[in-house]
C-alpha positions as CSV (number, residue, x, y, z in Angstrom):
1,M,-84.6,139.9,-133.5
2,A,-87.0,141.7,-135.6
3,L,-86.1,142.3,-139.0
4,Y,-85.6,146.3,-140.0
5,K,-88.3,147.3,-142.7
6,D,-88.5,150.6,-143.6
7,P,-89.9,151.4,-146.6
8,Q,-89.5,155.2,-146.3
9,D,-85.7,154.7,-145.5
10,S,-83.7,154.6,-149.1
11,R,-80.5,153.3,-147.3
12,V,-79.7,149.2,-147.7
13,F,-77.8,149.1,-144.9
14,V,-78.6,150.8,-141.8
15,P,-76.5,151.1,-138.5
16,K,-77.6,149.0,-135.8
17,Q,-78.1,150.7,-132.1
18,G,-75.0,148.4,-130.4
19,G,-72.9,149.1,-133.4
20,G,-72.7,147.3,-136.6
21,M,-74.6,147.2,-139.7
22,G,-78.1,145.4,-140.5
23,L,-80.0,144.9,-144.0
24,N,-83.2,147.3,-144.4
25,F,-85.6,144.5,-145.9
26,A,-88.2,147.1,-147.3
27,H,-85.0,147.4,-149.8
28,P,-85.1,144.7,-152.6
29,I,-81.0,144.9,-153.1
30,A,-81.1,143.7,-149.4
31,W,-83.2,140.6,-150.3
32,A,-81.0,140.1,-153.3
33,I,-77.8,140.2,-151.0
34,V,-79.3,137.9,-148.8
35,V,-79.8,135.4,-151.4
36,S,-77.0,135.9,-153.0
37,M,-74.9,135.1,-150.0
38,T,-76.7,132.6,-148.3
39,V,-79.2,130.8,-150.4
40,I,-77.0,130.2,-153.6
41,P,-74.2,129.0,-151.7
42,V,-76.0,126.5,-149.4
43,V,-77.2,124.8,-152.8
44,V,-74.2,124.6,-155.0
45,V,-72.8,123.0,-151.7
46,T,-75.4,120.7,-151.4
47,V,-75.3,119.9,-155.1
48,T,-72.0,119.2,-155.1
49,T,-72.1,117.2,-152.0
50,I,-75.2,114.9,-153.3
51,A,-73.0,114.4,-156.8
52,L,-70.0,113.5,-154.7
53,L,-71.8,110.8,-152.6
54,L,-73.5,109.4,-155.8
């Protein structure tokens, strides 16, 4: 699936053709949403797991 990138579109959330919502990755807030909902939790879980195993 290709990422939706349209710099002319000012919306962060855009409707998908089959239903649902997608992110407009030309918008910097979309990247902040991805980082805050995926990257940061993965780092927290990894650090916590390593700390508990040591």
